[in-house]
Residue, then its C-alpha position, 0 to 999 in steps of 0.5 A: m784783526v790787529e795785524k791789518s794795521e801792520n800792512v804785512h802779508v798775513p797767511r790764512r788762519s788755516v795755515i797758521t793753525t796747521l803749522s802751529a798744530m804740527g808742533y803739538f802733533l810732535d809734542g803728543y807723538d814724542l812724549s807718548v812714543i816712549s811708552v812703546f820703548t818702555l813696553v819693549l824694555v820691560t817685556y823683553k829686557i833689551f837693555q839693562y835697567s832698574a826701576f830708577t832708570e825706567s822712571f828716568v827714561t820715561g821722564s827725561a823728556l819732561l825734564g828737558a821740556f822744563v828747560g826748553a819752555v823757560i828759555f824759549g818762552h823768555y826769549a820769545d817775549r824779548i826778540g819775537r816769536r818767529y825765529l824761535y818758532i822755526l828753531d824749536l822743531i830742529f830739536f825734534a828732528v835731530f834728537a828723535l833720530l839719535s834716540a832711535f839709534s840708542t845702544n843703552i839706557t843712558e843714551m836714551i835718557i840723554f837724547r830724550f832730554f833734548v827732545g824735551w827741549g823742543v817739546g817745552a819750547d813749542y808749548a811756549l811758542s805755537p799756541v801763543y803765536t796762534t792765539e795772537m794771530y786769531p780774532n778775539k771772538k775765535r781765539g778759543a777755537g784757534y787754540g782748541w784746533v792746535w790742542t786737537f793735534w796733540s791727541i792725533g800725535a799721541a794716537a799716531a805714536f801708539i798705532l805705529g808702535y802697534v804695527f811695528f810691534l807686530f812686525n818685530p817687537l824687539t826693533s819696533w821702538r827704533w822705527v817709531l822713534a825715528l819716524g818722528a823726525i819726518p814731520a818735524i823736518i817738513t814743518v820746519i821748512l814750511r814755518t820759514r814762510m810765516p811772518e812775525s806775530a802781529r801783536w808782538k810786532i805792535m808791542d815791539k814798535g811801542s804802539m798799541d793805539k788802535n787796540v787801546k782806543t777800541v777797548a776804551q770805547k767799549i768800556g767807556l774810558t779814554p785811551q789816556d785812562i787805559k794807558a795810565i792803568l797799564s803804566e801803573r800796573q807795569k810799574e808795579a810789576n817792574i815789567a820788561a819783555g820776558s821778565f820772569t819775576a814780573l809773573f809773580k808781582g801784583e796782579y800778574g802774580k795772582r794770575t800766575a798762581i791760578v795757572w800754575t796751581q791747576w796745571i800742576v795738579y792736572d799734570l800729576a794725574g795726566y802724565g801718571i796715567g798717560l805715559y804708563a797707559p800700556l803698562i796699566l792696561k797690561s796690569l789689568g790683564v790686557a796683552g802687550s801688543t793689544s795694550l798699544l792698540y787700546s792706547f791708540m783708541f783712547y786718543m783716537p777717537i776719544g781724546f780727539l773728540g774731546a779736544f774737538g769739543a773744545v774747538m766748538l765750545n771754548d768761545r760758546i760756553g767758556r773756559r771755566p765750565l769746560q775746565a770744571l767738567g773736565f776735572g769732575g770727569m777725571a775724578i770719576a775716572m780715578l775712582l774707577f781706576f781705583f776699583a779696577s785695581t782692587i777687584g781684578g779679572t775681566i770686569a777690571i778690564s771693562i772698568g779700566i777702559l771706561a776710566f780711560i775713556l772718561d780721563y782722555g775724553l773729558g780731560n781733553l775737552g776741559p783742563g788739557n785745553t783750557m789751562g794753556l789758554y789761560a796761561i796765554e790769555l791772562l798775561p799781557t803780550k810782553l809776558r805771554s810766552s814767558s807765562m806759557g813757558g813758565a807754566t809749561g816748565i813748572t808743570r813738566i817738573a810735576s809731570f816728571a815727578s809723576a812719571f818718575l814716581f809711578p813705578y816706585l809708588t805702585l810698588t810701595i803703596g800699591k796701584a789702588s793707593f796711587f789712584a786714590v791719591l790722584l782722586a783726591l787731587m782731582i777733587f781739589v782742583f775741581f773746586f779750585t776751578i769753581f772758586f778761583t778760576p775766572e772766565t775770559k770768554g768774550l774779552t779781548l786780550e787788551e781787556i784782560s790785560i787791564a782788568s783786575y782779578k777779584h771775587v764778586h759774591g764769592m766767585p772769581k771775576l775779571v773786573m773792568p776799570s770803571s769810568k767813574k774811578k777815573k773822573 
């Protein structure tokens, strides 16, 4: 592993994974727990609201995530991962508590916006930190473990919401919002003991010699050849640590376009369904409190098992097949949602539940897991957090649009038409994965950095530089 050359204490991978995964646990919890609030809001009219404010309170954390992801991603590449890796969870603790004490819809929107800062920041930090600290052959598994905790966090939000809803529906949302602060505080304390990312430290000292030599030997080039390729590419992109514009230039621009396209489309469907799951179930005929219990079961065990499958398969069969499988399954789910929304009755509930199972299970196995991994792997160390932060940021805008527009679109064009639109998007991104998304399995992060994105026989591929070209 890279970090051995640094002669610093490196925590066990299980510790690194757990503390990073807790960030994703909080992401899943804090993004999903708003569904408990909106269910109480719509059912009992606890605050004055309109379709506009209902949409905004659901999407405000996503809008905040855009800000947090871009800012923290940029500075994580410039000043390092460690200190920001600790700081970002403070947003979860402080604003989760403030949200719980909201007295009107406007306060809730503001506090949720700043919760979103923490959510976005952690996307740009935790998975990048973990991926850089894992050995190359287990990199996909490391990211996969972090991703599994998102489903656990979302499930915790729904099961706690269900319990407190049964106890007192009118105050249930306050309790579940406030409880999110507890794991955040504990994780902040534990993260203070973590070292800086090994790869970022090496980059900061201007020394990639060990990695360059290893890659050179593997593909038949000299270290000088590889340094020349990297120098030429960085000059082309005018690269500086954390440079946002470098993400859109030359070879890096192609890779950013791939990540953004597939992730934006995924989030339009993923958050349109996920954030309104209890209300969708209620519209199909499921009772209010029971809809929270069903939502819990979609994440645990369905979503968790899908994410756990990614842990097992990322480094075995690769990212690209899992992503294609996931998008294909989500397309079928949207088709089932379409039918369920048109026929009504008991059979609609059964079809809707099957759709949720496919959406959560295969979505977590595939694109929910692979897209973040691509955002990290396809860009070099100097741009890795900026890539993840930028992709997270722009997709949170898409998520916000999906959350914001859901109440309007279902009222204006109807739920069936809304699901038909999502079906078309899933079909598009399924074929996009096949014809534009390359495979990164088995390649070191350094190899990915020097490869060129090309189409070989019509299929996307990362092509290593040839020794013949350098003679």
